C-alpha angles and dihedrals in degrees: 000000000000120000125234112270094038112136119226113182107311093338133092118210115237105180144336114265099181144322142206141179095292105033151327140255122224137185108238141170131222107247096222104028097035088222114159114231141160119246120202114201133190121226116250094236096061121119127257090253091053091049091051091049089051091055089046090057090057093046093047094048090048089060092058132074114181132133090232097050117081107250121235112206104179146350136200151142119258109192093321096322109116116207145178123208112218139171112277111245127197119204134052140287121265086243091063091043091055092047088055101040106018101195120039104188128242098278096046091044091052091047092054100039100046094070088047091052090050090051094047090046088056089051090053093047088058090056093255133127122203097205096184105064112156138135090270090061094052112079121197101214125180120251125220091277095041094263119143112267113186117211128192113227141187117038091177096125099030119132135208110240092199098051139044093256109142134125101187122096114247111281097017115141112224130175131051111314100227092056100041119120118238089254091053090047089055090052094243109182097221122040128170140205091292088071091061088046090057090052089052088051089056090050091049091049091052093046092052101040106025089234136088116244092234129025139163145167093262141012094266091054092048093050091049091050091050090054102037117008121102115253121234107224114241093248087067085074099027110033094184095051110134109260093227091058091051091048091054093048094047092048091052088050095053111136088217105071092208089065094057124091119289089242141351087256088063089049088052091050089057092052097042097088090060097054125097119275092255092052093046091053092049099045106028093089091053099045097036092050100040100027093050089044091067088062101042120146116204114257090237091056092049092047091051092049092046092050090049091048092057089059091048096047113117132181131205128208128264108250117210112262099008110324124145113346124246125246107019101179118204098202125063093218095065126049135165115266125228112263116258094256093053093045091055100034105043102116097137148358098276092054090053094042096055101026096112110019135044117262093247091057095047106111101110121352143147111240116188095332094318123109106227114198123185105230095215095062112106094229098044095103092049091048092050092050090048090050090050093051092049098043112119096190140031109315127199126196127187137164126240104206115196127349105262107103094196091062095051136077110264095272093162092054091046092051093046091051096054101028093112094050108041143038108235138204120196116196105205119205124222101215094185091057112029112353114205094022094120090055090049092051091052090053089052091050091055106027095163095057123085114235092007091152090058095047148078103249121211126200134189122186091348096308126111106236102173145008115203107198116229114249104232093177095052107017092178087070089069091072091052096043096046095045092049093050092048091049092050094047095048092048089052089053093048091049091051091050091056090055097054111114115252117247113242 
């Protein structure tokens, strides 16, 4: 260990900040500029491979410029002591934060992880993999106003995906075992950016639940669990976890890399609706532009599909007192629009509910492209299930409890926002008869989802895929959260359709 006052290059050591088996980190100051920095040194007894990895960390970090990646300014060798000069960070690692607080909650987790995803996405865009992402390599620094500012650290075992730039023998497992991807656990020679994404999925799981997805008494047991053991879904630990957050985490943790997100930017896009308002404002331009870009369909392809969908569009007839619904569209790219009166006049649930048919006829109807079911009708649940089973595109169901629009989330605004992308069912309560029945019916339609009665439910091919909980504190957030999820899901579907093999 070096003593304070020792000079390394143009820097004078001030104090020891921490040390490990391979080296130590010191606070230091530039002799001429009086700039405070951190200096990471490597112990003299380390192997040649360790020394080369240390140099690699400096080279890799020098390739990157991102506000959420710790900056490396310089490197050198002072009489056999190799060192890196880095920005001095004040705060604590995510590892220490989790030891102190265990679970962080969905919003706080999203706020902390989105900058990390943006940083790792930048790493991947440069043709680099980190390969050792873990809470200990994410530092929660403090910004100029005291706000948390996550930084990604330690590129010592990173690899270049575009070059033959590896130091490890074929089949060696490197990284920290709990956060290894299944392909790393198998010792696969070549891994790609999806391996880092899996590690981020493990970190997300731990931040949300306070537990690691796979554990064991030794490294062999952990590696076996990563490859073979069943995964407890996050809601096992946190029953009220938003379903969309769980879906994003489980997809990132898929054992099959092809089932993971196309990029960590796309993962971030899935988590964005659950972040705080400040974080959404800051990061929406990044994730919506880059994340959606990984799933782009050419404009020619979209135009062709849209033109085809016009030819395929069919319409039923309105049956008296709630027969077959009007306007069942068979292609997800075209949907009926709300009529002009509804688009202008939808200020609350009652306006929507009775916009097109007299009150006495309102048992089951389709108003402006939305199926409106009265919750107190004995066959409403069966009709909703039938509509779910026959839906050919993304379907959304939500309850409208009560009849006072000012006390409800902005259902009308939500429906107007996504009317061109989804088929929608609105279960309208009859408070004077059976208050809360609409909410109960929603819970029966999605029994496996926590807080289904308080959520916007989404179905594909008859299966509930998400439940976005209504934001009672800030109802206006519902419009943003629902529209972003719908956009993400439809772009996923369009991307998948472009990958289907052509029939000969």
